VONUMI-740358 format. One record per residue: x, y, z of N, C-alpha, C in turn; residue in one letter. Coordinates in steps of 0.001 Angstrom, whole numbers, plus 500000, padded with zeros to 6 digits. Layout:
// VONUMI-740358
+--------+--------+--------+--------+--------+--------+--------+--------+--------+------+
|     nu |     nv |     nw |    cau |    cav |    caw |     cu |     cv |     cw | code |
+--------+--------+--------+--------+--------+--------+--------+--------+--------+------+
|      X |      Y |      Z |      X |      Y |      Z |      X |      Y |      Z |    a |
...
+--------+--------+--------+--------+--------+--------+--------+--------+--------+------+
***
This chain:
// VONUMI-740358
+--------+--------+--------+--------+--------+--------+--------+--------+--------+------+
|     nu |     nv |     nw |    cau |    cav |    caw |     cu |     cv |     cw | code |
+--------+--------+--------+--------+--------+--------+--------+--------+--------+------+
| 927672 | 801830 | 078473 | 927604 | 801449 | 079870 | 926881 | 802556 | 080634 |    m |
| 926130 | 802183 | 081650 | 925396 | 803158 | 082444 | 926355 | 804027 | 083242 |    v |
| 925889 | 805209 | 083576 | 926673 | 806119 | 084392 | 926178 | 806073 | 085830 |    e |
| 927100 | 806136 | 086754 | 926755 | 806237 | 088165 | 926528 | 807717 | 088444 |    i |
| 925288 | 808069 | 088739 | 924952 | 809484 | 088898 | 924917 | 809928 | 090350 |    t |
| 924871 | 808985 | 091283 | 924909 | 809358 | 092699 | 925293 | 808150 | 093529 |    e |
| 926079 | 808397 | 094577 | 926420 | 807370 | 095554 | 926120 | 807947 | 096928 |    v |
| 925345 | 807232 | 097710 | 925053 | 807650 | 099081 | 925637 | 806633 | 100045 |    r |
| 926282 | 807153 | 101079 | 926925 | 806314 | 102087 | 926213 | 806524 | 103413 |    i |
| 925941 | 805422 | 104101 | 925317 | 805454 | 105410 | 926231 | 804691 | 106362 |    y |
| 926936 | 805411 | 107210 | 927903 | 804790 | 108118 | 927210 | 803808 | 109055 |    k |
| 927868 | 802672 | 109298 | 927351 | 801664 | 110217 | 927767 | 802032 | 111636 |    a |
| 926955 | 801640 | 112584 | 927284 | 801865 | 113989 | 928103 | 800681 | 114500 |    k |
| 929000 | 800938 | 115429 | 929780 | 799870 | 116015 | 931110 | 799663 | 115322 |    g |
| 931823 | 798641 | 115781 | 933169 | 798369 | 115270 | 933254 | 797045 | 114516 |    d |
| 932163 | 796589 | 113950 | 932165 | 795319 | 113227 | 932795 | 795428 | 111852 |    g |
| 932690 | 794359 | 111097 | 933272 | 794309 | 109749 | 932531 | 795228 | 108783 |    a |
| 931231 | 795417 | 108988 | 930461 | 796309 | 108113 | 930746 | 797745 | 108529 |    v |
| 931345 | 798502 | 107630 | 931704 | 799893 | 107913 | 930631 | 800869 | 107456 |    k |
| 929892 | 800507 | 106388 | 928864 | 801398 | 105869 | 927952 | 800622 | 104931 |    a |
| 926792 | 801220 | 104705 | 925864 | 800744 | 103685 | 925842 | 801800 | 102595 |    y |
| 925501 | 801397 | 101380 | 925521 | 802349 | 100272 | 924346 | 802109 | 099338 |    a |
| 923962 | 803183 | 098654 | 923023 | 803073 | 097544 | 923654 | 803780 | 096351 |    s |
| 923372 | 803277 | 095163 | 923954 | 803800 | 093938 | 922831 | 804092 | 092948 |    v |
| 922835 | 805306 | 092397 | 921878 | 805665 | 091348 | 922538 | 805471 | 089996 |    s |
| 921826 | 804839 | 089082 | 922337 | 804565 | 087741 | 921524 | 805357 | 086726 |    l |
| 922198 | 806226 | 085990 | 921561 | 807054 | 084952 | 920361 | 807851 | 085462 |    d |
| 920352 | 808201 | 086746 | 919224 | 808915 | 087346 | 917899 | 808207 | 087116 |    n |
| 917928 | 806897 | 086857 | 916710 | 806146 | 086594 | 916511 | 804956 | 087511 |    e |
| 917606 | 804359 | 087972 | 917532 | 803177 | 088832 | 918352 | 803429 | 090084 |    f |
| 917869 | 802911 | 091219 | 918613 | 803009 | 092472 | 918813 | 801598 | 092998 |    v |
| 920051 | 801285 | 093323 | 920392 | 799992 | 093908 | 920747 | 800244 | 095365 |    v |
| 919984 | 799638 | 096273 | 920221 | 799798 | 097707 | 920757 | 798493 | 098276 |    k |
| 921409 | 798599 | 099411 | 921841 | 797402 | 100115 | 923269 | 796974 | 099852 |    g |
| 924063 | 797810 | 099195 | 925476 | 797497 | 099058 | 926127 | 797712 | 100416 |    l |
| 927184 | 796959 | 100725 | 927873 | 797095 | 102001 | 929355 | 797340 | 101764 |    k |
| 929914 | 798254 | 102559 | 931364 | 798443 | 102599 | 931844 | 797656 | 103808 |    v |
| 932710 | 796682 | 103556 | 933214 | 795811 | 104615 | 934726 | 795918 | 104702 |    l |
| 935244 | 795638 | 105905 | 936692 | 795605 | 106072 | 937106 | 794182 | 106380 |    e |
| 937984 | 793648 | 105527 | 938480 | 792294 | 105707 | 939987 | 792286 | 105878 |    g |
| 940567 | 791115 | 105811 | 942017 | 790969 | 105977 | 942798 | 791736 | 104919 |    e |
| 942229 | 791882 | 103728 | 942922 | 792571 | 102631 | 942435 | 793999 | 102426 |    n |
| 941767 | 794579 | 103421 | 941305 | 795959 | 103308 | 939818 | 796048 | 103023 |    g |
| 939411 | 797203 | 102526 | 937994 | 797455 | 102257 | 937534 | 796762 | 100979 |    l |
| 936281 | 796304 | 100990 | 935671 | 795732 | 099799 | 934163 | 795989 | 099851 |    w |
| 933506 | 795802 | 098735 | 932077 | 796095 | 098623 | 931327 | 794824 | 098258 |    v |
| 930271 | 794539 | 099019 | 929412 | 793403 | 098678 | 928138 | 793932 | 098034 |    s |
| 927631 | 793192 | 097094 | 926393 | 793543 | 096411 | 925202 | 793124 | 097278 |    m |
| 924032 | 793707 | 097042 | 922843 | 793320 | 097808 | 922550 | 791833 | 097612 |    p |
| 922201 | 791155 | 098701 | 921946 | 789714 | 098600 | 920839 | 789316 | 099560 |    s |
| 920395 | 788083 | 099389 | 919399 | 787519 | 100298 | 919859 | 786129 | 100708 |    r |
| 919429 | 785715 | 101893 | 919810 | 784395 | 102406 | 918849 | 783349 | 101843 |    r |
| 919404 | 782259 | 101348 | 918596 | 781156 | 100835 | 918272 | 780180 | 101960 |    l |
| 917376 | 779256 | 101700 | 916953 | 778285 | 102717 | 918113 | 777456 | 103252 |    k |
| 919125 | 777201 | 102400 | 920261 | 776390 | 102834 | 921309 | 777206 | 103599 |    d |
| 921035 | 778497 | 103834 | 921952 | 779342 | 104598 | 922953 | 780109 | 103757 |    g |
| 923036 | 779782 | 102477 | 923956 | 780502 | 101596 | 923300 | 781815 | 101148 |    s |
| 924086 | 782653 | 100495 | 923580 | 783940 | 100029 | 923589 | 783991 | 098510 |    f |
| 922632 | 784713 | 097959 | 922550 | 784917 | 096516 | 922410 | 786412 | 096263 |    q |
| 923251 | 786939 | 095365 | 923157 | 788357 | 095028 | 921806 | 788656 | 094391 |    d |
| 921174 | 789735 | 094829 | 919920 | 790187 | 094258 | 920219 | 791073 | 093049 |    v |
| 921317 | 791795 | 093125 | 921793 | 792657 | 092042 | 923272 | 792358 | 091870 |    f |
| 923693 | 792218 | 090620 | 925123 | 792062 | 090377 | 925447 | 792546 | 088977 |    h |
| 926587 | 793215 | 088829 | 927013 | 793681 | 087506 | 927298 | 792494 | 086592 |    p |
| 927047 | 792673 | 085302 | 927215 | 791591 | 084337 | 928652 | 791434 | 083850 |    a |
| 929495 | 792433 | 084109 | 930885 | 792335 | 083657 | 931830 | 792783 | 084755 |    s |
| 933078 | 792372 | 084629 | 934114 | 792764 | 085588 | 934278 | 794283 | 085602 |    k |
| 934217 | 794903 | 084429 | 934389 | 796352 | 084324 | 933257 | 797091 | 085039 |    e |
| 932031 | 796608 | 084882 | 930891 | 797236 | 085533 | 931002 | 797104 | 087056 |    a |
| 931429 | 795931 | 087534 | 931609 | 795720 | 088979 | 932675 | 796674 | 089508 |    r |
| 933800 | 796784 | 088811 | 934876 | 797672 | 089251 | 934409 | 799124 | 089301 |    e |
| 933598 | 799520 | 088348 | 933083 | 800890 | 088298 | 932233 | 801185 | 089536 |    k |
| 931354 | 800265 | 089891 | 930498 | 800448 | 091057 | 931321 | 800415 | 092342 |    i |
| 932188 | 799423 | 092473 | 933012 | 799292 | 093677 | 933884 | 800527 | 093872 |    v |
| 934527 | 800987 | 092817 | 935398 | 802161 | 092923 | 934614 | 803405 | 093315 |    n |
| 933424 | 803586 | 092752 | 932604 | 804754 | 093088 | 932172 | 804716 | 094555 |    a |
| 931780 | 803550 | 095041 | 931342 | 803417 | 096434 | 932518 | 803655 | 097383 |    v |
| 933663 | 803031 | 097113 | 934820 | 803205 | 097995 | 935343 | 804640 | 097973 |    l |
| 935310 | 805273 | 096822 | 935747 | 806669 | 096725 | 934870 | 807571 | 097598 |    e |
| 933559 | 807385 | 097511 | 932642 | 808197 | 098315 | 932801 | 807870 | 099801 |    e |
| 932997 | 806605 | 100134 | 933200 | 806209 | 101533 | 934454 | 806893 | 102091 |    y |
| 935532 | 806877 | 101353 | 936787 | 807493 | 101817 | 936662 | 809004 | 101967 |    r |
| 935861 | 809648 | 101134 | 935626 | 811090 | 101269 | 934967 | 811414 | 102606 |    k |
| 934116 | 810495 | 103072 | 933360 | 810747 | 104299 | 934031 | 810195 | 105536 |    q |
| 935114 | 809456 | 105358 | 935796 | 808823 | 106511 | 936512 | 809827 | 107392 |    a |
+--------+--------+--------+--------+--------+--------+--------+--------+--------+------+
***
């Protein structure tokens, strides 16, 4: 499995649901930008980068292929976000 070598957090302005944006470096070779830290009814969560389709729905542009990979990315982003909070 790839290693997360860097997580960057960019705090959002205002008091909306989006608390921050994030980028994640994988193995010092790939950078994924456009992740969002959001606050919902059940606490903080991370959305993957997505684009809006013609029908108004969203489709992830990047998404982990396994539950374990998703948890690894989400945990790394939330950990870094909490350090900066």
